[in-house]
C-alpha positions in Angstrom: 106.2 82.8 71.5 105.7 85.9 72.8 102.0 86.3 72.2 101.0 82.6 73.4 102.2 83.6 76.3 100.7 87.0 76.8 97.6 85.6 76.0 97.7 82.9 78.7 98.4 85.1 81.4 95.7 87.4 80.3 93.2 83.9 80.7 95.0 83.0 83.9 93.9 86.7 85.2 90.6 86.0 84.0 89.9 83.0 85.6 91.6 84.6 89.0 89.9 87.4 89.1 86.1 85.4 88.2 86.9 83.2 91.0 85.5 85.2 93.6 82.6 85.7 91.8 82.1 82.2 91.5 82.7 81.4 94.7 79.8 84.0 96.0 77.4 82.5 93.4 78.1 79.2 95.0 77.3 80.3 98.1 74.3 82.6 97.9 72.2 81.2 95.2 69.2 79.1 96.4 70.0 75.5 96.2 73.2 75.7 96.5 73.8 75.2 100.0 74.3 71.6 101.2 75.7 68.3 99.5 73.1 66.5 97.4 72.9 62.6 98.1 70.5 59.7 96.6 71.2 57.8 99.9 68.3 55.2 100.7 68.0 54.2 104.8 66.2 51.5 105.7 63.2 52.6 108.2 63.6 52.7 111.2 61.2 53.9 114.6 62.4 55.5 118.0 61.4 55.6 120.9 60.2 58.9 122.2 59.8 61.1 125.9 56.9 59.2 125.8 58.2 55.8 125.7 56.5 55.2 122.4 57.9 54.2 119.0 58.0 56.6 116.0 59.0 56.8 112.5 59.6 59.3 110.0 55.7 58.5 108.0 54.2 59.5 111.2 55.4 63.2 111.1 53.4 66.3 110.3 56.4 67.4 108.1 57.0 66.0 105.0 61.0 66.7 105.1 62.7 66.1 108.7 66.4 67.4 109.7 68.1 64.6 111.5 70.9 65.2 113.9 72.7 62.3 116.1 74.3 63.6 118.9 74.1 63.3 122.6 73.2 66.1 124.9 76.5 66.0 127.6 78.5 66.9 124.3 80.7 70.0 124.9 81.2 71.3 121.5 79.7 69.9 118.6 75.9 69.2 119.7 75.6 72.7 121.9 76.5 74.6 119.0 74.5 72.7 116.3 71.1 72.5 118.3 72.3 76.4 119.3 72.3 77.0 116.1 69.0 74.8 115.2 67.1 76.3 117.9 68.5 80.2 116.7 67.1 79.4 113.5 63.7 78.0 114.5 63.5 81.6 116.1 64.7 83.5 114.0 63.4 81.9 110.5 61.0 80.5 111.6 62.8 77.0 110.8 60.6 74.4 112.3 57.7 75.9 110.9 58.8 74.8 107.8 60.4 70.9 108.4 60.2 69.2 111.5 63.6 68.4 113.6 64.6 64.9 115.4 67.3 64.3 117.4 68.3 60.5 117.6 71.0 60.1 120.9 73.6 58.4 120.2 74.4 58.6 124.4 70.3 56.8 125.5 71.6 55.9 128.8 72.7 59.5 130.1 69.9 61.2 127.7 67.6 60.2 129.6 64.0 60.7 128.6 63.7 64.0 130.7 66.7 65.7 129.9 65.7 65.3 126.4 62.4 66.4 127.0 63.6 69.8 128.5 66.6 70.2 125.8 64.7 69.1 123.0 61.0 68.5 122.7 59.9 71.5 124.6 61.3 73.6 121.6 58.6 73.0 119.6 55.8 70.9 118.3 57.7 70.0 115.1 60.8 69.0 117.6 61.3 65.7 118.5 64.2 63.6 120.2 64.7 59.8 120.1 67.0 56.3 121.0 67.7 53.6 118.4 67.8 49.8 119.8 72.1 50.0 119.4 71.3 47.2 116.0 69.2 50.4 114.2 71.8 52.9 115.7 74.6 51.1 114.7 73.1 50.5 110.9 71.4 53.6 110.6 75.4 55.5 111.2 76.7 52.9 108.3 74.5 53.9 105.7 75.1 57.4 106.6 78.7 56.6 105.9 79.5 58.1 109.6 82.8 57.3 109.6 83.3 57.1 113.7 79.8 54.3 113.7 82.1 51.5 114.5 83.4 53.3 117.8 81.9 52.9 120.7 82.2 56.1 122.5 79.4 58.4 121.9 81.7 61.5 121.6 82.9 59.8 118.3 80.2 60.9 116.3 80.0 63.0 112.9 77.8 66.1 113.4 76.6 66.7 110.1 72.9 67.3 109.7 70.8 65.2 106.9 67.4 65.9 105.5 65.0 63.7 105.1 61.8 62.1 103.7 59.0 60.1 104.7 60.5 57.8 102.8 63.7 57.3 104.3 65.8 59.0 101.6 69.0 61.5 102.3 67.9 64.4 100.3 70.8 66.4 101.4 73.3 66.7 104.0 74.4 69.8 105.9 78.5 69.3 107.3 78.5 70.4 110.6 81.6 72.9 110.1 79.4 74.8 107.1 76.4 75.1 109.4 74.9 78.3 109.1 71.3 79.4 109.9 70.0 81.8 107.4 71.4 80.1 104.2 70.3 76.7 106.0 66.0 78.4 106.2 66.9 79.9 102.6 68.0 76.5 100.8 64.8 74.4 102.9 62.4 76.9 101.3 63.6 76.2 97.8 63.9 72.3 98.2 60.0 72.9 99.6 59.0 74.7 96.6 60.3 72.4 94.3 58.5 69.9 95.7 55.3 71.7 96.0 55.2 74.7 94.2 51.9 76.4 96.1 54.3 76.0 99.2 53.8 79.1 101.2 57.6 81.1 102.2 55.8 82.7 105.2 
């Protein structure tokens, strides 16, 4: 009996000792960042700052990071945009993928404001607004728990990686966004899709 209990305790201690290593591997192995999904969205078109309609298939990059928010937000949106724009400057993030900001508050997020805050960041950075039915459908398809709220303050804050066919390849929760890890993860995804991809 003593031997049985002793072996159980040893196994438990070994498992506890290995836990930090497992967590480290999960966080640091390329390709392990973010949440993989099999979501497929209904194709949508947004109104750009020029007033014309655009779609994912019309963008230059094969992959696009999409974030939905509003520019008068006091916490989540500035933090997310700040992290992304910092990654664009330090890791060349938007040399790898495009970025699309979709406003959930089109009345206050005017074309002029969106151009100054978002589109002016780079050639592959876009902002847009959707028609109300399209925005509602998109948020439901993304399983946004705040989709039925009429207040722009209520939105998930997640970052979504989409391809030109409106497939959601990954979701990056707001609470775990890290510029360096995001950049490395995108490099690995692009390398998997195209072995000739240049990491730069």
